C-alpha positions as CSV (number, residue, x, y, z in Angstrom):
1,M,-1.1,-18.6,-4.7
2,S,-4.2,-18.8,-2.7
3,E,-6.9,-16.1,-2.7
4,E,-6.0,-15.1,0.9
5,E,-2.4,-14.6,0.0
6,E,-3.4,-12.4,-3.0
7,E,-5.7,-10.3,-0.8
8,E,-2.9,-9.8,1.7
9,E,-0.5,-8.6,-1.1
10,E,-3.1,-6.2,-2.4
11,E,-3.6,-4.7,1.1
12,E,0.2,-4.3,1.5
13,E,0.5,-2.5,-1.8
14,E,-2.3,-0.2,-0.9
15,E,-0.6,0.7,2.4
16,E,2.6,1.4,0.6
17,E,0.8,3.8,-1.8
18,E,-0.8,5.6,1.1
19,E,2.6,6.0,2.8
20,E,4.1,7.5,-0.4
21,E,1.2,9.9,-0.7
22,E,1.7,11.1,2.9
23,E,5.4,11.6,2.2
24,E,4.6,13.8,-0.8
25,R,2.3,15.9,1.3
26,C,5.1,16.5,3.9
27,D,7.3,17.8,1.1
28,D,5.0,20.6,0.3
């Protein structure tokens, strides 16, 4: 895998984590 592809995957994972955190806040 190229460095660019790895960076894109990392960004996607970070976005998913942020979305999960937002959902948890809504549950409060």
